[in-house]
Structure formats: C-alpha cells, structure tokens
Short mmCIF file of the C-alpha atoms (twelve columns), coordinates in Angstrom:
data_MODEL
# 
_entry.id   MODEL 
# 
loop_
_atom_site.group_PDB 
_atom_site.id 
_atom_site.type_symbol 
_atom_site.label_atom_id 
_atom_site.label_alt_id 
_atom_site.label_comp_id 
_atom_site.label_asym_id 
_atom_site.label_seq_id 
_atom_site.Cartn_x 
_atom_site.Cartn_y 
_atom_site.Cartn_z 
_atom_site.pdbx_PDB_model_num 
ATOM 1  C CA . MET A 1  218.641 15.600 -149.034 1 
ATOM 2  C CA . SER A 2  221.330 13.735 -147.198 1 
ATOM 3  C CA . THR A 3  220.580 12.669 -143.635 1 
ATOM 4  C CA . LYS A 4  224.172 13.439 -142.721 1 
ATOM 5  C CA . THR A 5  224.804 16.465 -140.594 1 
ATOM 6  C CA . LEU A 6  227.401 19.171 -140.795 1 
ATOM 7  C CA . ARG A 7  229.166 17.452 -137.880 1 
ATOM 8  C CA . ASN A 8  229.501 14.241 -139.943 1 
ATOM 9  C CA . ASN A 9  231.348 16.130 -142.647 1 
ATOM 10 C CA . LEU A 10 233.802 18.236 -140.620 1 
ATOM 11 C CA . ASP A 11 236.726 15.883 -141.180 1 
ATOM 12 C CA . LYS A 12 235.653 14.695 -144.627 1 
ATOM 13 C CA . ILE A 13 235.624 18.059 -146.385 1 
ATOM 14 C CA . HIS A 14 238.924 19.929 -146.408 1 
ATOM 15 C CA . GLY A 15 238.562 23.357 -144.782 1 
ATOM 16 C CA . LEU A 16 235.046 22.858 -143.392 1 
ATOM 17 C CA . ARG A 17 236.220 22.567 -139.782 1 
ATOM 18 C CA . TYR A 18 238.248 25.771 -140.223 1 
ATOM 19 C CA . ILE A 19 235.166 27.633 -141.468 1 
ATOM 20 C CA . VAL A 20 232.968 26.399 -138.615 1 
ATOM 21 C CA . GLU A 21 235.597 27.216 -135.988 1 
ATOM 22 C CA . HIS A 22 235.929 30.774 -137.303 1 
ATOM 23 C CA . LEU A 23 232.218 31.586 -137.311 1 
ATOM 24 C CA . ASP A 24 231.205 34.274 -134.848 1 
ATOM 25 C CA . LEU A 25 229.070 32.009 -132.661 1 
ATOM 26 C CA . HIS A 26 228.344 33.246 -129.166 1 
ATOM 27 C CA . SER A 27 227.096 30.135 -127.403 1 
ATOM 28 C CA . GLY A 28 227.591 26.419 -127.196 1 
ATOM 29 C CA . LEU A 29 223.931 26.021 -128.060 1 
ATOM 30 C CA . ALA A 30 224.418 27.854 -131.362 1 
ATOM 31 C CA . LYS A 31 227.372 25.658 -132.286 1 
ATOM 32 C CA . ARG A 32 225.528 22.464 -131.362 1 
ATOM 33 C CA . LEU A 33 222.489 23.513 -133.408 1 
ATOM 34 C CA . LEU A 34 224.694 24.421 -136.365 1 
ATOM 35 C CA . LEU A 35 226.523 21.098 -136.275 1 
ATOM 36 C CA . SER A 36 223.241 19.180 -136.128 1 
ATOM 37 C CA . LEU A 37 221.866 20.800 -139.284 1 
ATOM 38 C CA . PRO A 38 221.497 18.550 -142.313 1 
ATOM 39 C CA . PHE A 39 224.348 18.797 -144.786 1 
ATOM 40 C CA . ILE A 40 222.531 19.639 -148.008 1 
ATOM 41 C CA . THR A 41 224.113 18.593 -151.291 1 
ATOM 42 C CA . ASP A 42 221.008 18.578 -153.514 1 
ATOM 43 C CA . LYS A 43 221.071 21.547 -155.927 1 
ATOM 44 C CA . THR A 44 217.310 22.136 -155.734 1 
ATOM 45 C CA . LEU A 45 217.337 22.231 -151.933 1 
ATOM 46 C CA . LEU A 46 220.407 24.483 -151.912 1 
ATOM 47 C CA . ASP A 47 218.725 26.873 -154.348 1 
ATOM 48 C CA . ARG A 48 215.665 26.967 -152.079 1 
ATOM 49 C CA . GLU A 49 217.807 27.762 -149.026 1 
ATOM 50 C CA . PHE A 50 219.703 30.489 -150.895 1 
ATOM 51 C CA . SER A 51 216.360 31.958 -151.952 1 
ATOM 52 C CA . ASN A 52 215.178 31.941 -148.323 1 
ATOM 53 C CA . ILE A 53 218.351 33.727 -147.238 1 
ATOM 54 C CA . GLU A 54 218.002 36.304 -150.002 1 
ATOM 55 C CA . GLU A 55 214.368 36.919 -149.056 1 
ATOM 56 C CA . ALA A 56 215.280 37.397 -145.387 1 
ATOM 57 C CA . LEU A 57 218.103 39.808 -146.262 1 
ATOM 58 C CA . ASN A 58 215.863 41.812 -148.584 1 
ATOM 59 C CA . SER A 59 213.202 41.992 -145.891 1 
ATOM 60 C CA . ILE A 60 215.713 43.314 -143.370 1 
ATOM 61 C CA . LYS A 61 217.143 45.834 -145.849 1 
ATOM 62 C CA . SER A 62 213.717 47.114 -146.923 1 
ATOM 63 C CA . SER A 63 212.547 47.724 -143.378 1 
ATOM 64 C CA . ASN A 64 214.010 50.077 -140.839 1 
ATOM 65 C CA . SER A 65 215.130 47.186 -138.659 1 
ATOM 66 C CA . VAL A 66 218.778 47.046 -139.753 1 
ATOM 67 C CA . GLY A 67 219.835 48.726 -136.510 1 
ATOM 68 C CA . ILE A 68 218.149 46.057 -134.415 1 
ATOM 69 C CA . ILE A 69 220.283 43.195 -135.800 1 
ATOM 70 C CA . PRO A 70 223.198 43.680 -133.353 1 
ATOM 71 C CA . GLU A 71 220.728 43.751 -130.456 1 
ATOM 72 C CA . VAL A 72 219.085 40.534 -131.650 1 
ATOM 73 C CA . CYS A 73 222.527 38.917 -131.936 1 
ATOM 74 C CA . ILE A 74 223.312 39.882 -128.346 1 
ATOM 75 C CA . LYS A 75 219.986 38.521 -127.087 1 
ATOM 76 C CA . LEU A 76 220.431 35.243 -128.967 1 
ATOM 77 C CA . GLY A 77 223.916 34.937 -127.507 1 
ATOM 78 C CA . GLN A 78 222.447 35.283 -124.027 1 
ATOM 79 C CA . LEU A 79 220.205 32.230 -124.413 1 
ATOM 80 C CA . HIS A 80 221.167 29.511 -121.990 1 
ATOM 81 C CA . ASP A 81 221.342 25.879 -122.973 1 
ATOM 82 C CA . ILE A 82 219.104 24.002 -120.544 1 
ATOM 83 C CA . GLN A 83 219.295 20.643 -122.288 1 
ATOM 84 C CA . GLY A 84 221.298 19.136 -119.418 1 
ATOM 85 C CA . THR A 85 218.772 20.381 -116.863 1 
ATOM 86 C CA . ILE A 86 215.869 18.961 -118.856 1 
ATOM 87 C CA . ARG A 87 217.666 15.624 -119.158 1 
ATOM 88 C CA . ARG A 88 218.238 15.550 -115.388 1 
ATOM 89 C CA . ILE A 89 214.593 16.408 -114.682 1 
ATOM 90 C CA . SER A 90 213.456 13.698 -117.102 1 
ATOM 91 C CA . SER A 91 215.561 11.116 -115.300 1 
ATOM 92 C CA . LYS A 92 214.140 12.347 -111.954 1 
ATOM 93 C CA . GLU A 93 217.506 13.465 -110.632 1 
ATOM 94 C CA . ILE A 94 217.703 15.992 -107.839 1 
ATOM 95 C CA . LEU A 95 218.779 19.373 -109.163 1 
ATOM 96 C CA . ASP A 96 221.435 20.540 -106.738 1 
ATOM 97 C CA . ASP A 97 223.303 23.157 -108.767 1 
ATOM 98 C CA . VAL A 98 222.660 26.782 -107.963 1 
# 
C-alpha cells in the first residue's frame, strides 16, 4: 500500500479533486479524515476494501436498519471537530472562546 494520502493525489489525478469536492460531506472533520486516508493502488488491498464495503451494504440491507441510515448521517454531521481545542490544551494555552 502506498503511504501517500488522497490529499497528495488531488492535483495529480485528473478529476479526483472534482469528485472529492462533490461528495456530500457535512463537516470539515469528515473532509479532513477523508483526505488523510491512504491512497490505495494495490489490487489485493482494493479487493479487500470492496469486499468490506459489500459486506457492510449486505448487512444493512438484510437488517431492518435501512431507515436509520439518514439519522446516523445527521448525527455524524453534528460531530464537532475539537482538534484545535485539544492542541491548545496540550500547549497549556488559556481557553478563552465561548
């Protein structure tokens, strides 16, 4: 697997930036996590990831949880990125924002 991330390849692969920018992401955290994912080019690893996706989709379809997916999406979109706060606490800064 390549140690390069999706972010490293945005300008190298024609159309990749367009795809990422048109994903239905609901938070900066989601976009940052997506861009930090490894960019997989190995066929075996890709096949494994596709298999994982297929298994997850089949699990959702076979259960009665299909209706909960939109609710989960909303909840995930409501997660707040506290990385900046953690960084400030780690550097012993005074937290003055309300």
